[in-house]
C-alpha positions as CSV (number, residue, x, y, z in Angstrom):
1,M,-7.0,8.0,-4.5
2,C,-4.6,5.1,-5.2
3,L,-1.2,4.1,-3.9
4,L,1.2,1.5,-5.2
5,F,3.5,-0.3,-2.8
6,L,6.5,-1.9,-4.4
7,G,9.2,-4.3,-3.1
8,I,7.0,-6.3,-0.7
9,E,7.8,-10.0,-1.2
10,K,4.8,-12.2,-1.7
11,Q,4.4,-14.9,1.0
12,A,3.7,-18.5,0.0
13,K,-0.1,-19.1,-0.3
14,E,-0.8,-15.4,0.4
15,Q,-4.5,-14.6,0.4
16,S,-6.1,-11.2,-0.1
17,C,-6.7,-10.9,3.6
18,D,-3.0,-11.5,4.2
19,T,-2.1,-8.7,1.7
20,Y,-4.4,-6.4,3.7
21,E,-2.6,-7.3,6.9
22,V,0.8,-6.7,5.3
23,I,-0.2,-3.2,4.3
24,V,-1.9,-2.3,7.6
25,N,1.2,-3.6,9.5
26,L,3.6,-1.8,7.2
27,C,1.8,1.5,7.6
28,W,1.6,1.1,11.4
29,E,5.1,-0.1,12.1
30,W,7.1,1.9,9.5
31,L,5.0,5.0,8.9
32,D,3.2,5.3,12.2
33,I,-0.1,5.6,10.4
34,Y,-3.1,3.6,11.4
35,I,-5.3,2.3,8.7
36,G,-8.7,1.2,10.2
37,N,-11.7,-0.5,8.9
38,G,-13.5,1.4,6.1
39,Q,-10.4,3.4,5.1
40,V,-9.5,1.1,2.3
41,K,-11.8,0.7,-0.7
42,E,-9.8,-2.0,-2.5
43,M,-6.4,-3.7,-2.2
44,Y,-4.8,-6.4,-4.4
45,R,-1.6,-7.5,-6.0
46,M,-1.1,-6.5,-9.6
47,E,0.4,-8.4,-12.6
48,S,2.3,-11.6,-12.1
49,G,5.6,-12.7,-10.5
50,K,7.1,-12.9,-7.1
51,N,7.2,-9.3,-6.0
52,R,4.1,-7.9,-7.6
53,P,3.1,-4.3,-6.6
54,I,0.2,-3.9,-4.3
55,L,-2.5,-1.5,-5.4
56,V,-4.4,0.2,-2.5
57,R,-7.5,2.4,-3.2
58,M,-8.0,4.6,-0.2
59,V,-11.4,6.1,0.9
60,N,-9.8,8.7,3.1
61,R,-7.7,11.3,1.2
62,M,-6.0,12.5,4.4
63,I,-4.6,9.1,5.2
64,K,-3.4,8.7,1.6
65,E,-1.7,12.1,1.8
66,K,0.0,11.1,5.1
67,I,1.4,7.9,3.5
68,V,2.6,9.9,0.4
69,D,4.3,12.5,2.6
70,S,6.1,9.9,4.8
71,K,9.1,9.7,2.4
72,K,11.9,9.3,5.0
73,A,10.3,6.4,6.9
74,L,10.9,3.8,4.1
75,K,14.3,5.3,3.0
76,D,16.4,2.4,4.4
77,S,14.2,-0.4,3.2
78,S,13.5,-2.1,-0.2
79,I,9.9,-1.0,0.0
80,S,8.6,2.1,-1.8
81,R,5.3,3.6,-2.4
82,E,4.0,5.7,-5.3
83,E,0.9,7.7,-5.9
84,D,-1.2,6.1,-8.7
85,F,-3.9,8.1,-10.4
86,E,-7.3,6.8,-11.5
87,Y,-7.7,6.1,-15.2
88,E,-9.8,9.2,-15.7
89,M,-7.0,11.5,-14.2
90,R,-4.3,9.9,-16.3
């Protein structure tokens, strides 16, 4: 149950807790979806570079599906999200 968020600029001296806040705020403000404590298993920036994708492993499949289904909400932004499958499913 993984999602990739692309196009989110990394802030100077960004810590993992900052990355969590960025995703929580993005989901709340843009997608009108609340991500509470315990709904995210793991979250981190991948690879290297300035605008590295953020991988989010969700605990709750329903929240993940809501995020995937909210296609129109991010239409006018540089941010996108994609479903990423676990290694076993690939």
